[in-house]
Structures are given as structure tokens and as C-alpha cells.
N, C-alpha and C positions, 0 to 999 in steps of 0.2 A: 335772666334779663331778656331772653329770647332774641329778637332781631335788632335790638338797640345797638347802634354803632357798627353793625356788621358791614355796612357799606364801606367802612374804612379797611376792612379785611379784604373784601372782594374787589374794591375799586380804589386802591390807594394811589395817591399822587406822589408819595415819597416813602422809601423803605430804608430802615436802618438794620444792620446786621451786627448785633452785640456779641463779642467773642469771635470777631472775624479773624481769619488767619490765612497764611499761604502754605501751611503744613499740609502736604498731600493727604487726602482721604479723611481729613478732620471735618467735623460738622461745619465749622466756620468757613473753611475753604470751599467746600462743595457748594454750600448755599450761596456764598458770595460770587463764585465763578458762574454758577447757573444764572444768578440774577444779572450779572454783568453781560453775559452772552445772550440773554433771552430777548433783547430788544426793548427792554422797559425804558420808557421815555422820561419817567419821573426821576427825582433825585435819589441816588444810592449813597448811603452813609455808613461806611464801615466804622465800627468802634473796636479799637484794639490798643492795648497798652504798649505794644512793642513795634508797631508799624506806622509810618507816616503816610505811606501810599500802598494800596492793595488793589490789584487788578485795575489799575488806572484811576482809582478813586481816592481822594484825600481822606486819610484816616483821622479819627478822633480818639485820643487816649482815654477819655471818660465820657459817660453818657451825658453828664451835665454840660460838657463842652460842645455838644452838637448845637449848631447855631439856630436851627429851626426845628420844631417838634416833628418827627416823622409820623405819617398816618399809621404806618404799620412797622412793627419791629420784630425781627426774628432773633430769638435769644439762643445762642449756642454756648453760653457760659456755664460754669459749674452749677449744679442743682442748688447748693446751699446759698448761692448769691441771688437766685431768681427773685425772691420776694422784694429785696431792696431795689433791684433793677426795675421791676414792674412798678414799684412805687415811684421811683425817680421819673420813669417815662410817663406815667400817668400824670404826675404833677406838671410835666412839661406840656401835656396836651395830647399825647399819643393815645389813640382810642382802640388799638388792636395789637395784640402780640401773639406770636407763635413760639411756643416753647419746644425747641428741637430735642433737647436732652431729656431722656426718661428719668423719672424719680425712682430712687430705690424705695422699696416697700417700707423700710424701717427708717427712712430719712426723716430727721427732725431738725428744727431750728434750735438756736441756742436757748430760746425761752422754753423749749419743751413742747410747743404746739406743733401740730402736723404741718408739713410743708404745704399740703393742699389748702388747708385752712388759711395759712399765712399768705399764700398767693391770692386767694379770694379777698382777704382783708386788705391786701395791698392795692388791688384793682378797684374795689368797691367805691371808694370816695371819688374816683375819677371816671367811673363807668367804663373802664378799660376792659375790653373783651379778651379772653384768653383761649387760645387753641392749644391743646396738649394738656400736660407735658407728654413728651415722647412722640410728637407729631413729625411725620416725614415731610410736612409742608403743604404749600398751596401753589397751584399753577393756574393762571388765567391767560390762556394763549392770546386772546384778543388784545390784551394790554401788553403782551410781551413779558408778563410777570411770571417768573419761575423762581419762587422763593421756596425751593424744595430740594430734595436729594435726587430728583429725577435724573436719570443717566442719559437721556436723549431728548431732543426737542419735541414739543407737542403741537399738533396741528389744531388750529382754531376750528370750532364747530358748534353744534347746538346741544350737545349732550353733557350733562353734569354728572360727575362721578364722585361719590362720597363713600369713604371706607373707614372701618375700624382696625384694619390690618395692614401693616407696612408691606409685607410680601405680596398681598393681593393688589395693592395699589401699584406697585412696581410692575407686576405681571400684566395687569390690565392696560397700563400705559404702553408697555411694549407691544402687546397684542393689538391694541388700537392703532398704533403707529404702523405696524406691518400691514394692516388692512386699510390704511388711509382714513381712519375714523377720526373725526375732529371733536374737540371738547370745548364747552364753554368754561368749564373749570374742573380741576381735580383737587380734592382735599382729603388729607388723612387726619382724622380727628384725634388720634392718640388717646390719652386717658380721659379726655372730656371732663376736666375739672370744672369748666365753665361752659363753653360752647359745645352743645351736644347735637345729636342727630335731629332732634325736633327743631332746634334753632335754625339749623342749616336748611331743613325742609321749608320752614316758614319763609326764609329769605329767597330760596330758589323758586318757590311757588309763584312769586311775582317778578322774577328776574326776566326781562324781555329777551335776553340773549340765550336763555335755556328753553329748549323745546321738550326735552324729556330728562328724567332724573333716574340715575342708576345708584343703587345702594348695595353695599356689602356690610352687613352688621351681624353681630352675634347676640347682643342684648341691649335693652334700654332700661333706664332706671326709674323713669316716671311714665307710667302707662297712660294716664289721662293727657299729659302734655304731648306725648308722642302721637296718640290717636287724633287729637285735635289738629296737630300740624300735618299729619299724613293725610287725613281726610280733606283738609283744605287744599293741599298740594295736588292730590289726585283728582279733584274737581277741575283743576286748571290744566293739567298736563299729565302724560303717562308717567307713572312711578313704577319702576321695576326693581326688584330686590332679590338678592341671593343671601340666604341665611343658612349656614351650616347647622346641622343638628337633627336631620331626619332620623339618623340612627339613635335609638332610645338613649336618653340621657338620665334615665331614672325617673320613676313615677313621682307624681306629686305626693307629698306626705298628707295623709288624710285618714280619718277614722272609719270612713265608709268605703265600701267596695267601689262605688262609682268614682270617688276621689282618687283612689289608687289606680284607676284606669286612665287618668288624664296625665299626659306627659308634657314636658316643657314645650316641645316643638308643636304639639297640638294647639297650645295656647297662642304661640307666635303665629302659626298658620291662620288661626281664627282672627287674630288681630289684623294681619295683613289683608285678609279677605274683606273684613268689615271696613277697613280703611280705603279699599279700592286699589291696593297695591297688587301688581302682577308678580307672582313668585316664580323664579327660575332656579334650577339646581346645579348649573354648571357656569363657569366663568364665560365660556364661549356662548352659551345660551343667553347670558346677560346682555352681551353686545348684539347678538343677532336679534334679540327682542327689541333692543333700543333702536337698531337700524330700521326694523319693520315698523315700529311705532311712529318713527319720524316720516316714513315714506307711505305706509299703507293707509287706505281709507278706513274710516270707522266701520267695524263689522256689523252687517245687518242681521247676522245669524251664524249658525255653525254648519251650514250645508256647503261642503267643498266639492267642486268639480275638478277632475284630474284629466289632463291631456298628456299622453306619453307616446314616444315612438317605440312601439313594441310592448310586450306584456309585462316584462320583468319588473322594472322600477315603478311602473304605475301601480302594480299590485302590492309592492312593498309599501308604497305610500298609503294605499287603502288600508292595509293591515295596521300600520302605525296609527292611522286616524281612528280606526275602530277601537284598538286596544287602549287608546288614551281618551276615550269618551266622546270623540267627534262623530260627525255624520257625513256619509257620502250623499251628495245631492241625488235625488231620484228624478230622472228626466221625464217630463210629460211627453205625450204622443207628439205634440207640436214641436218640442225641442228635438226629439229623436228624428222626426221627419226632416227638419232643417239640417241636422248633422249628417244625414244620409245623402243629401243632395250636393254633389260636387266635391265632397271631401273624401279622399282615399283612405278610409279607415278599415282596419281588419276586424274591428269589433265596435259596434255602435252601442255603447253602454258607458257606465261610469265605473272605472276609468275608461276614457276614450282612447283606443289604441290605434295609432296611425301607422301606416306602412313605413318601412325603413327608408324608402326612396321618395317620399312625398316632398314636393317643393316647399319653399318657405311660405308661400301664400296659403298653403293648406293649414299650417299652424295658425296663421293669422285669421283665416276664415272660421276655423273651429273656435278660436278664442272669441271672436265677435259674436257668434251664436250664443255661447255660454254667458257672455257678459250682458246680453239682451234678454236672457231667459229668466222668468220669475222664479224658476226652480233653484237658482244658484245664488249663493251669498259671496263666494270668492272662488278663484280659479288657481290651481297649481299646474304649471306647465313644466314637464320633465323632458329633457333631451339628452340622450347618450350619443357619443360620436359615431358616425357612419361614414362609409366611403362615398355616399350618394349626395350628401348635403353639407353646405357650409354653415357651421354653427353660428358664426357671427352674423351671416345674412339672415338666418332664422331669428336671431335675437333682435335685429333691427326691425324685421317685419312684425314681430310680436309687440315690440314697443310702440310701433305705429298703431296697431290694433287696440292697444290698451290706452292710448292717448285720450284723456278726458273721461275715462270710464268712471262710474260711480262706485264700482266694486273693486276690491283689491285683487291684484295679480301677483302671484309669487312664481319665481322661476328657479329651476334646478338644472344645473349643467353638470352632468356626472362625467368625471374624467379629469385629465390633467391638461397638458399643453394644447390638445385639440380643441378644448372648449374655453381656454383662458380668455380669448378675445370676446367670446360670447358673454361671459360673466362681466367683463369690463363694459361692454356695450349696454347690457341690461342695467347695471348699477349706475352708469353715467346718466341714464334716462329715467332714473327714479324707480326702477322695479327691483324689489328685494331679490337677491341672487344667492343661491346656496349650492353646495357641492354634494349634498346627499338628501334624498327624499325625506328621511326621518327628521332632519333638521328643519326643513321647510314646514313640515306638518307640525312640529313642536312650536314653531313661531306662530303659525296660523292659530293654533289652539290657545297660545298665550294672548293673542289679540282678542279671541273670542272670550277668554276669561276676563280680560280687561273690560270688555263691553258688559259682561255680566256683573262685574264688580261695580261698574258705574251705574248700572240699572239699580243695584241695591242702594246706591246713594241717591238716585234720582226718581225712582218710581214712587207712586203714591200708594202707600200701604192701606189695605182695607181696615176699617175700624173694628175694634173688638165688639162682638155681639152685644146688643143693648142689655141683655140679661145679666151681664157680668157686673156684679155689684159686690165687691169683697167687703167682708167685715173686718177691717184692719184693726179696730179697737179690740175685738176678741182675740185676734192673733197676737197682739202685743201683750194682752193679759196672760195668755198661755205661756209666752216666753218669759215674761217678768216673774211669773209664779215659779217656774223652774229655777231661774237664777237666784231668787230669794231663798229657795230651799237648798242652795249650794250645788245644784246639778248643772252640768254643761250639756246634758242630753235630755231630750224630751222622752217621756214614756210613750209607748206605742199609741195609746189612746190619745195622748196630747198631740202627737205628731199628726195623727189622722184628723183630729179636730182642727188643727192648724190648716191643713190642706182643705178641709171642708169649708172653712171660713172664707176661702178663696174660690169656692165653687167646684173644686175637684171632687168627683164621685169617689167615695172611699168605702171599703168594706169594714163595717163596724167590728170592733174587737174589744168588747167589755171585759174588764178585769174583775175577777172574783177572788175574795180572800181565802175561801175554804174550798175543799173538794166538793162538798154538798152544794155550795152556792154555784160552783162552776157547772154542776150537773143540771141545776134548775135553769141557769142562763142558757145552756145548750138546748134544753127542751123548748124554751121560748123562741130561740132563733130558728130551730128546726134542724133535724139531722139530714145528712152527716155533717160533722163539725171537725174542726182542727183545734187542738189544745196545745198551748205553749205555757211552759213553766217560767215565771219571772224570778230571777235570783238577784239579790242585793249583795254585791261584793263588799269586802271590808272597807274599801275606799268610797263607798256610797254609790258606785256605778251600778245601774240596773241592766242586766243582760238576760238573754234568753237561755235558759238552762236545759232545754230539751223540747222536742216537738213530737206529738202523736197525731196522725192523720186518719181521716175516714172513720171517725167514731160514730156508731149508728144508734147509740142508746145512752140513757143517763148512767146505766151501770158501767158501760164501757168508759164513759168519761171519768167516773170515780176511780175505776181500776187504773186508767192511764195516769191520773193525777197521783195515785199512791205509788205507781211504778217510778214515775219521774222523781218523786220526793225521795224514794228509797235509794235511787241511783245517786242523788245528791249527797245523802248521808254517807254513802260508801266512799265518796271522794272527800277526803279530809281537807279542810281549809277552802272549800269551794263556795262559801257564802251561805246565805239563808234564803229560804223561800219567801218571796214577797207576795205571791199570788199566782193566779192562772188566767191567761188570756184565752178567750173562747171566740172562735171565728167560724162562721158558716162556710162550708166547702162550696165553691162556686162552679156550677155545671155550665161552663161556656166552651163547648167543644169547638176547636178550630181557632180559638182566640190566640193572638200573638202576645208573647211575653216580652215586654219592653222595659227599658230602664230610663229614668230621668234623674239626673244628678246635679248637684251644685257643689263647687269647691271654691276656695278663696286663694287667689294667687297674690303674692306680695307686691307684684308690679301692676298687674292688670285688674286686680280686684276680683269680684264675683265672676265665676265661669259656669256656664250651663252645659251639661252633657246630655246627649240623647243617643240611644242605640238599643241593641238587643240585650234583653235581661234574662232572668231566670238562672237555672243551675249552671248553664254553659256560658255565662257572660264572659268570664275570664278567658276561657279557651277560645271563644269566637273573636273576642275583642272587636266587635263591630260597633264603633262609637264615632260620633262627630261632636265637635265642640264649638260653641259660639259665645260671644260676649253679649251680655244683656246691656240695655233693655231690648226685649224682643217684641215685635208686633207679629201679626199673622203672616205677613209676607216673609219676614226673616225666619219665623218658625218653620214655614214650609221649606225654605232653603236649607235649614239645618237638617230636617228630616230627609230631604232628598240626597244628602251626602252619605247616607248609610246604605249598606246592602239590604237592610231590613225594608227600605222603601219599596224595593221591587216586590217583596213578599206581601207588603201591605196593600199593593195594588190588586191582589187576588189572583186566582188561577184555577186550574182544574180541581185542586184538592181543597182550596180555601176560598171563601167569599172575601171580597175586598173589605178592608177595615175602614172605619170612619176617620180619615186622615184629618178632617177639620177638627174633630174632637181632640185628636192628639195634639194638633197645633195649638188649640185653645188651652190645653193643659200646660203646654210650654209657656204660653203667654201668662197664664195665671201664676205659674211658679216665678216667672220674671217679675211680675208685679209684686209678689210677696217679698222678693229680695229688695225691691225699691222701698217698700213700706216698712220693713222690719230690719233694722240695721244689724241686729244681734245674730242673725242666721249666718253661720260660718260654713256649714255643710248640710246637705240634704240629699236623701236618696229615696226614690220611689222604685221599688223592685220586688216583685214584678208589677208593672202597670199593664193590665190586660187590655187589649184593644181588638175589637171586632166591629162588625157592621152596626152593632147597637151602641157603640161609643167606647169609653174607657172606664176602667175601674182600678183604683189603687188598692192592691192587696196588702202590701207592707210598706211602711215608711219609717225612716230614721232621720233625726234632725239633731245636729250639734249646734249649740249656741255659745256665744261668748259675750261677757258684759262689756259695755262701752261707757266711758266716763261722760261722754256727751254724744248727742245725735250727729252722725256724720252725713247722713242723707246721701245726696248724689256725689259727694266727694270721694266715696269709695269706689265708684264706677269709672272704668276707663273711658266710657262714653256716657256723658251726662244724660240721665233720663229726663223725661218731660217734667218740668218743675211745677208740679201741681200746687205746691205751697204758695205760688205767686198768684193763684186765682183769687179774685175778689168780686163780690157783688156790690154795686154802688147804685145809688139813686141819681138819675139824670132826667131832667125835664118831667118829673113826676112818675117815671117808670124805673123799674129795677133792671139794670143790664149787667152783663158779665164781662169783666175785663180779665183776660187770660193770655198766656203765651200762645202763639200760633202752633198748630199741630199739623203733622203730615197729612192727615185726612181732611184738612181744610181746603184742599186744592180746588174742588168744585165751587165751594162757597166763595173762595177768594177770586176765582175767575169771574164769577157772577158779579162780585163786588167791583172789580176793575172795569168790567163791561158797563156797569151802571154809571161810570163817571162821565161827565160832560167833556166835550173836546177841550175846553179851556182847563178844566181840572186835570185831565190827562197830561196836557202840556206842562202844567205846573209841577206835576209829580215826576214825569219822566223826561222833562226838558225836550219834549218832542210829541209826536202824535200817537205813539205806541200805547195801545190799550189791550189788544187781544194777544196775550202772551202765549207762546208755544208751551207744550206740556213740560219740556225740559226746564224752561225758565220758571214756570209756576211751581214745579217741584222744588227748584232751588229756593224759591221764596218761602215755601211752607215746610221744607225739611231743613231746619237750621241746626247748627251746632250750638246748643244752649250754653256751652262754656265760653263761646267767643262772641256770639251775637244774640240779639233778642228782638222779637217782634211781638208787640201786644196788640190784640184785636179786641174791639168792642162788639159784643154779640147781643143782639136784641131779639126778642121773641114775643109775638102777639098770639092771642088765642086762635086766630084764623090762619096763621102762617107758621112755617118752620123757622128755626133759628137763622138769622141772616147777619152778615158782617156789616157793621155800620161804619167802622173806621179802623185805621191801622197806623201804628207808629213802629218803626224799626230802627235799630242802631247796631252798627258793627264796630267792635273795638279792635285796635291793633293788638298783636300778640303780647305786647308789654302792658296792656290795659292803661296806657297813657291817654290816648285820644279815641273817642268814638264818634262816628259820623252817623247822622240820623236823617230820616225822611218821614213825612207824615201826610196822610190824606184821609178825608172823611167823605161819605156819600155826598154828592153834589147838593141834594135837597136839604142836607143837614148843616150846611155851612152857616156859621154865625150862631149856632145853638149851644156853644160851649163844649161840644164833644172833643174838639181838637185840643183845648186846654186841658181837659180831663186826661186824655191820652198822653200828652206831652209831660204833664206833671207826674204821671205814673212812670214814664221812662226815666225822667230825671231822678226821681226817688230811687229807682232800681239801680241806676248807674252810680249814684252816690254811695249806695250801700255796698256795692262791689268794689269801690275804691277807684273808679275811673276818674282821671284828673280833669278832663276837658271834654265838652260836647260841641261838635261842629256840624254845620250844615250849610247848604247853599239854596238860594231861591232866585227866581227870575226878578228882574228889576220892577216889572209891573205887578208882581204878586203882593199887593198891599196887605191882604188879610194875613198872609204868613209873616210878613214883617211886623205887623202889629202884635200878633201872637207871640213872636220871639221877644219883642220888647217887654211885653207883659210878664214873660217868664224870666226876665233878667239877662237875656242875650245882649251882647255887643254886636252892632251891625257895621259892616264895612262895604261900601259900594265899589264895584269894579266895573267901570263904564266900558272898558275895552272888551271884557268877556261878557258883559250884559247880565251880570249876576250880583247878588248881595251875599256876602259871606257872614255867617252867623257863628258867634263864639260864646260859650258859657263855661267859665272856670268852676267846675263842680265843687271841688274840695274847698277852694277859697270862699266860694259863695256859702258853703255850709258853715265854715268857720266864722264867717261874718254874721 
């Protein structure tokens, strides 16, 4: 149900505690005591069969005797009573419950159905939301709401914390309290029978009291739901997560070698990266990152300048920066000159090393120079206590220098009592403050990664080269033929034909039935060749039964074929010879042996792997993982995360490889997965890459039958819905109606620029037309699972394709209501294009089950009001706001 009724969980006006008690250390006593002492101003309603009064509140012996329905109920009663209690509360009007008691794994109701199913059935008719079972509760400090097991008061702040672990929730609460860190809310999800991580992310993404979101989680159950919610949240505010599991949890089960190299944590890391989530690996790092995200400026890059009093800690920070992939800022001659004038430094370089006895203004002067330098993206100032300087005075001077700066300043005060006041001064003035250089560097790099992740969400990816025109029909025929014959693996020739259908260069491997035929094929291909014997097992699986390389003549091919056959006969029960695959040896000295793989994850769907291939792939394990669909930008990012990327750049011994060709191959594989549902695993190993491009030497593909076409539903991130494209005739010409694409940014910018001032005011309720890149990227890079924008594309013989009009709608996470906006080129008003676009959107939303379409227009926009009436909207004038509200009940209209 996503965010529906979650406002009753996070902003309740009344709370009931069912199973309340005064027995020390019982669930009911702890929750009621915390709720009573937290300062909650709403009604508190204990429900207890044995108490008339508890903690100063009048008790109720039964749920049905509560006079008014509570917004939120915390259930501390025995597990087997929970479904009945949830049903009673729901019938009364309660919209949210927290189940504090965990369920036994074998717990069952009297009817034999699982308790989890019984809970959902009890809640569903009333749309009551369930947190838990086994939840440690919820704290919303701003409301004084402490409906939890929290052992200490919680300070109000702007950070939301959501966890799947009780112990981590308690530890984080205590750690934050000791540091004076405030929270907008803390929530422990428990077993997430209903409300899950994605639901809470959806709610917090638009919560005005939350500036950043911290997560601690181990797993998600619905990859697509999680990715949509996480991507939406990360666009609005920083999302930082800690997920245990970097230590190998076991490889994914797969028939190919590539699939076996993918581990669970690789997949979660790829999901978090693609969602824009910053990952940290310690609980302390979780909060330090959150503090910095709330205080620091957006990072313009990864060039860090370091100021330190003395050599030691500055160089420690520089080492930590380099070892973790960051960059020291390289000072220009102008910056170096300014630093050398009037600043008592023992070393004018980066790190800048100040003398131990320099006064406070020297720190401030050095900081001002660096903040004004175009060479620097952020500054780290490190101070260790000395007998010559007052650390608190230095902190005050540094804060003055940093006031109003566009770049972030991080401070590190190394020591104990001598620098405690300096830390306090820096933190109180909004400068992130740390006690060790490595911590400061880790946080800086986390902010850099956050910026990079947002770039992946916001940048305009380049289009796939125009020559990429896959033969999807041929690919589907190849897969269908294998499945009809009872095989779940394609033969080598079929696998290569599949890749070739999507434009990947492949090395031909024709199959010969006999030894003599293999010799003739080898002569036609040209020597030297490689010979593989194909063996059919008793279960019908075809495998390679042996390989002979560097065969220089037809006679050697025949001899090799006889030898391989003889070896097979000597191994009893090893299957029968199906034929021989002949492959020309490829003389490409200096080529890199790479691997491209595909695996299927039960949560996140198809996964793409890239890395080093060949005979040493397992030993080296140089791989990176990404979630499809990929474009060229995302493919480059995937390649850059491998050690092989440095080798591909070339050097003294090898020329640079054609990285664009490698990235195109990844995009081609990604599109193959989008078009052909049945591909479960794929491996190209080795994929040769050099300055001449790429060549797939070997390929393996595993396929699975599907009862029906799943399309984009199997992807964690919905691919571009090409099936929604349609060509229509409008005003005597054929135009294309299609979903908007990321590469439409330039065309969309030109389209908006073409609007008249009046049309811009009608569309944006203001004068805005020239949108910045970030906003344009947000308009063109949409989550097709939650929003849709259709554009009308026209093309004449003399001009390139141009955007004629656009309609977009954004649905709430529950798919109840979608809000729309529409605009067409100013010279095309009254041509019927607006009606064409709006009808297209209405039909799409009806098909996906959206219940209502809403919009707003200005009072004087008569054309839009007439269009809305023609399409069946109900209009409501709001003279105070100066708008007309538009409402169309989609499903009722359809039924009527």
C-alpha cells in the first residue's frame, strides 16, 4: 500500500497501547512509560484488562471500550491475539499499528493460516498500516512521541533513521544522544509484514521535517519497489545507508562462470549506487556522513586542499585521500604565490604545513586563499594542540573565514581536552568537526560519491550510435527454437548468432558433424584454427568435451578430432559426440581479455557484470556489477569501477583499447535483456578488446521458458517502454507519440524556449522558460514506473525531429492519483494536438489502474479549460488561489 495512511503513523493525534502494563521491563510498561514521559500532547489510551489507571492515564479493559478511535496503536499483547485486535482497531477507524511482540516462526492461527497472512487480511478492509511484528517502535521527537523501547530521551533534529535491527537502533540512538545529534524520527521496521523500507523512504522523501535519511538494512524483498522509492528520495535529499555483508555471503548460483563471480553484496552495492544512495560501512560513519550532508555545501568535485599545523597529520590525511580514490588539489602558480605572501608556512604545497606558533589569523588567511582558488573543491583544516595557540580562537577565526563560502570546509581537531572547545565552536557555527583526519577524509569522499551518484541520476546520457539497429525478431527465434527442442542452453553457434543480432562482433564457430567436414571448414576459414568437440550428455545438455589449439592443416584437424573422440570413448558414460566446432585463431597481440556476464537475481532481476576475463578470471576477480538498463554513460561508469579500466587506457606495453566499443557492447547486451525475456544467464568470455574494437570469442547463454511476456516487470529499474511508441496521423502528417527519453534534453530545451510568454506562464504558473540543466535532466530522465511524459515528435524533409508538444503525469506511490501538465508549441494551439496528447495519457493511466487524474490551470487559461471539459474533466474554480482545479475519475469513467 506504500505511503497510504502513513501520516497516522508519523503524525498521530492519539495513541493507544494495547497490552499496557505496570510490570517492570514488560513491553506494555516500557512503551507506555516512554509515551507518558515523552511530552506527547495527544490522547494516550492504555488498554489493559487488569488496570483502571496506568501512568496517570485512564485504562480501558477492552479495545472496543476505547471512546474514540486512536490514530496509532502500539500492540504489546500476545502474538496469537494480534489479528483480532488489528481487525477491531481497523473497524473503529485506527489507521496505523505497531506490533511490538515478535512472531514465532511457526506461529499459526486456529484456522491454520499463517499469522502474517492473518494480520494482512485483518488490516486490508480498513487500510490499516502495520509496522512489525517485532518492531522496537517509533520516536518522533518534534511531537514528543516516544512509542518505543528507547531507553533515553531523543533530541529533535532533521535526520531520519530507519533500521531493520533492534540493537543497531538502540546503539544509534545512544550514540546520537551523546553527540547532541537530533532526529526527525527513528523507526525500527521489525519483520515488515506490511510497511517496508520502500514505503518509509517514500514518506520521508517529502517529509518537510527531514533533511537527510539514514538507513540500516540487510535485505529488501521487492527490488523494483525499493529502487523507485530510493531514487525518488535521493533526488530530494541525501540518503545514507549502512548494509552489513561486505564479507562474502556466498556466490550467486549460476551455470556460467560469470554468474558465479557475482556475490549478494555486489548486487546491493550496485543497487545503492544506481539509486543515488551513499554507502558507509560503520555506524559512526553513518552519523558523520549525515552531519556533513546536513552542513556541507554540494561538492563541485573531488579536489581537496589540506591545511595542517605541522607535517604529520596533514600527510596522514593525504594518504587516506589517495588510498580511497580521492585527489589532492594541485595548486596553480597564482594560488601558490598568494599562500606564500604573509602566511607563515613551513611548506607551500598541498598539504599546506603551517608553523606551530602561527596566530589564528594565519589559519583564516590560508583558508580564504583556498576558498577563492579555482584549483580547490573543498578544504580540510587540521589542528593539533600546541603551547603557542588557543585552539578555540583558531576555530572562531576559521569559522569567520568560512562564512558564506560556496565550498565546504571540514575541520579536524586532534586531541582531547585541549581541543574540546574548538570542536564545540566549529560545530556550533555549522562546520563539520572530527577528531581524526581519516574520518574527515572519509566523510569528504562520501559527499563526493553522493555528488557522483546524483550526477548519474541527473546527467544527460549520450544516445546509442545511430547504427545500432538490433534484430530482435531473429534473437527471439533463436531462443524459441532452443526451448522448443527442450534445451535450456543455446549451442555456441546459436549464442553467437544471438549476439550478432544485436550488433556485437563475434568470431564465427561453424559446427561440423564429421571429422572430414571439420577439416574442410577449417581450410575455408584459414589456418591456424581451434577445434572443440561438442558432446551430448544423457540429459540432453550439450557441452565442450575437449579443445585443441593452433592446428595448422586439414590433416592436423582430422587427427585432433580422432584424438578427442578416442578420449571420449575411453571415458565410460561421458555422452556421445554431437560434432566439432571450428574457430579461426585470432592474431590480436596485446588485446585485453575481458568478460561480460548476465545473471538473474530473485530480488533485483537481471544483473550485468563486467571485468577481466580469460583463464585467470577467478583468481583475479576483477569485476564490477550494474543494474540494467544501461546507456553509454552508465556503461562507462561500470567499466571505470574495474582495475581493468586502467589497463584499457594503454601504456608503455599496450596501446589503448577502444573503450567506446566496450561500452557499446555493454549497452547492446542490456538491450538484449530488455527485448528477450527468456535470457536468464549470459557470458561472453573472453571478449577481446584493443584499438580496433571488440570481438566475442566465446559465448554461453542459458534460457528459461516464461508463460507470458514479463517485459520491464522483471527489471529493478524499468527500461524505456518502447512498446508505448505509436505513429499517428495528425493534420495530414504522420507524427510519433512516445515516452520522453533522457537524450531528449536538448530538444526539450528548444521546445520550452519556443513557447510564448503567455504559454510559459500557463505551463509553469510564472515566467520560467529557460530551465537549468539539472531541471531539464529531471524532466527528461523519469522513473517510468511512477511517472510518464509523452512527447509528440514531428519531422519534415528539411529539418531534424522536433518536439511539438508534451503531456506528463506523476502518480502517487499508491497509484491512486496522478497529477498532469500539458503544453504544445505556441503556433500549434487549436490544432488538436493537445487533445491527441491528453487522450494518449488518459488511456495509459487507465490501463495501469490509476484511479484519478488531477490538474490545475490558471483562471484565464480558457483553452485548457475547454480541452479539459471535452475530455470529461470536472472543473472547480478557486478564486482565492486564482486557479481552476481539474478532476477526472479514470476508472469510473471507464466503467461508465
